C-alpha positions in Angstrom: -43.6 23.7 -38.0 -43.3 24.6 -34.1 -45.5 23.3 -31.9 -47.9 26.1 -30.4 -50.0 24.5 -27.8 -49.1 21.9 -24.8 -51.9 20.5 -23.3 -50.3 17.4 -21.5 -53.4 15.5 -20.3 -53.5 12.2 -22.6 -57.2 11.8 -22.0 -58.2 15.3 -22.8 -56.1 15.1 -25.8 -57.5 11.9 -27.0 -60.9 13.5 -26.6 -59.9 16.6 -28.9 -58.6 14.5 -31.2 -61.7 12.7 -31.7 -63.9 15.6 -31.6 -61.6 16.7 -35.0 -61.4 13.5 -36.4 -65.3 13.1 -35.8 -66.5 16.2 -36.8 -63.7 18.1 -38.8 -62.1 21.2 -38.4 -64.8 23.8 -39.5 -67.7 21.9 -37.8 -65.7 22.3 -34.4 -66.6 25.0 -32.4 -65.1 27.0 -29.7 -68.3 25.6 -27.4 -67.1 22.3 -28.5 -63.6 22.7 -27.4 -64.7 24.7 -24.1 -66.8 21.4 -23.4 -64.2 19.1 -24.0 -61.4 21.1 -21.9 -63.3 22.7 -19.3 -61.6 25.7 -20.7 -63.2 29.2 -20.8 -63.8 30.8 -24.0 -61.5 33.5 -23.2 -58.6 31.2 -21.8 -59.0 29.4 -25.2 -58.6 32.4 -27.4 -55.9 34.0 -25.4 -53.6 31.0 -25.1 -54.3 29.0 -27.7 -57.3 29.6 -30.4 -58.8 26.6 -32.6 -56.3 26.3 -34.9 -53.7 25.9 -32.0 -56.2 23.4 -30.4 -56.2 21.6 -33.6 -52.4 21.5 -34.2 -52.1 19.9 -31.1 -54.7 17.3 -31.6 -53.0 16.8 -34.9 -49.3 15.8 -33.3 -51.1 13.6 -30.9 -52.7 11.4 -33.7 -49.3 11.4 -35.5 -47.5 10.3 -32.3 -50.1 7.8 -31.1 -51.5 6.7 -34.2 -49.2 7.5 -37.6 -46.1 7.1 -35.9 -46.4 3.6 -33.9 -48.1 2.5 -37.5 -44.6 3.6 -39.2 -42.7 2.2 -36.4 -44.0 -1.4 -36.4 -43.6 -1.5 -40.0 -40.0 -0.3 -40.1 -39.4 -2.4 -36.9 -40.8 -5.6 -38.9 -37.8 -7.8 -40.5 -39.7 -8.8 -43.8 -39.9 -6.9 -46.7 -43.6 -6.6 -48.7 -45.2 -9.3 -46.5 -45.0 -6.4 -43.8 -46.0 -3.7 -45.7 -49.0 -6.0 -47.0 -50.0 -7.4 -43.6 -49.7 -3.4 -42.2 -52.1 -2.2 -44.9 -54.5 -5.2 -44.5 -54.7 -4.0 -40.7 -55.2 -1.0 -41.5 -58.2 -1.7 -44.1 -59.6 -4.1 -41.6 -59.6 -1.1 -38.8 -61.2 1.2 -41.5 -64.3 -1.6 -42.4 -64.9 -2.5 -38.8 -64.7 1.2 -37.7 -62.3 0.4 -34.7 -61.0 4.1 -35.6 -63.6 7.3 -35.4 -63.2 7.9 -38.7 -60.8 7.4 -42.0 -57.7 8.9 -40.9 -57.6 12.3 -39.7 -54.7 13.5 -41.8 -57.0 12.9 -44.8 -60.1 14.1 -43.4 -58.4 17.6 -42.7 -56.7 17.6 -46.2 -60.1 17.0 -48.1 -61.8 19.3 -46.0 -59.4 22.1 -45.8 -57.2 21.8 -48.8 -54.6 24.5 -49.0 -57.1 27.0 -47.8 -54.5 28.3 -45.2 -50.5 28.1 -44.6 -50.7 26.4 -41.8 -52.6 23.3 -42.6 -50.3 23.1 -45.8 -47.4 23.0 -44.0 -49.1 20.3 -41.6 -49.7 18.5 -44.8 -46.4 18.8 -46.3 -44.9 17.5 -42.8 -47.2 14.4 -42.4 -46.4 13.7 -45.9 -43.2 14.1 -45.3 -42.8 11.6 -42.1 -45.0 8.8 -44.1 -42.7 9.3 -47.3 -39.6 8.7 -45.9 -40.7 5.8 -43.7 -42.0 4.1 -47.1 -39.3 4.9 -48.9 -36.6 3.3 -45.9 -38.7 0.2 -46.4 -38.7 -0.1 -50.0 -34.9 0.4 -49.8 -34.9 -2.6 -47.5 -37.2 -4.6 -50.0 -34.3 -3.7 -52.4 -32.0 -5.0 -49.6 -33.7 -8.3 -49.4 -34.3 -8.8 -53.1 -38.0 -8.6 -53.0 -37.9 -5.3 -55.6 -35.1 -5.0 -58.2 -35.6 -1.8 -59.9 -33.3 0.6 -57.1 -34.0 3.8 -59.5 -37.5 3.4 -58.8 -37.5 4.4 -55.1 -39.3 7.8 -55.5 -42.1 6.0 -57.8 -43.0 3.1 -55.2 -42.8 5.5 -52.1 -45.8 7.2 -54.1 -47.3 4.4 -55.0 -47.5 3.2 -51.3 -48.7 6.9 -50.0 -51.5 7.0 -52.8 -52.4 3.4 -51.5 -52.3 4.6 -47.8 -54.6 7.9 -49.1 -57.0 5.7 -51.4 -58.1 3.3 -48.3 -59.3 6.4 -46.3 -61.8 6.8 -49.2 -62.1 3.2 -50.6 -63.6 1.5 -47.5 -66.5 3.8 -47.3 -67.8 1.8 -50.8 -65.9 -1.5 -50.5 -65.9 -4.6 -48.3 -62.5 -6.0 -46.5 -62.0 -8.4 -49.4 -61.8 -5.7 -52.2 -59.7 -3.8 -50.1 -57.0 -6.7 -49.8 -57.0 -7.4 -53.5 -56.9 -3.5 -54.1 -53.7 -3.3 -51.8 -52.7 -6.7 -53.6 -52.9 -5.4 -56.9 -50.7 -2.2 -56.0 -48.2 -4.0 -54.0 -47.7 -6.0 -57.4 -46.8 -2.8 -59.1 -43.5 -2.8 -56.9 -42.0 -6.3 -57.9 
C-alpha cells in the first residue's frame, strides 16, 4: 500500500499515533486532528483526510515500535530464549502500561475488522511483516537444533503470531506471571 501522507515532524507523529492508539480510529475526530496538528479542517480534508493521517500514524507505529521489536529479535544470536525474552518484555510493558494501550494494530483490527479495504491492506501488510520475521527466527532455531520439525515452520509462525496478538488482550485480565506461563506454554509447542 503506498503511503499517501508524509508528516515528517516526529513529535507531531508521536502525538497523532498516541491519539489513534488511545481513542481508536472511529472516536478520533477531525477536530482532534486539527488540535494535534494545528492544521485547519479544510487543509486536512484537502490534503490528507482522517484516513490518510491514520495511515501515516500506523506506518510511524510500525517503524518505531514493531520494526525495532522485530529487528532486536532478528539481531539476537539466541533462538527460543530470544523469542521468550522479547515476549516477556512485551508482556511486562503491557502489564506496566508503558505503552498507551495494547498493540495499535490489534486495537485497529478489533475496532475496524475488514470494514474497509484500506484497513484490510494494512492488516495484511502488518501481519506479513511480523510473520516473515518470525519465520526467519524459527528457521534460525532449526539451524541451532532447538526445533526439529522443519516442515512445521508455517504452523510455528502462526503460533507465534497468535501468541503476540493474544498478549494484547490477555494482559487486561492476567498478571505478568500468568502471561509468562502462557508464553512458556505456547513456546513449548515449538520444541
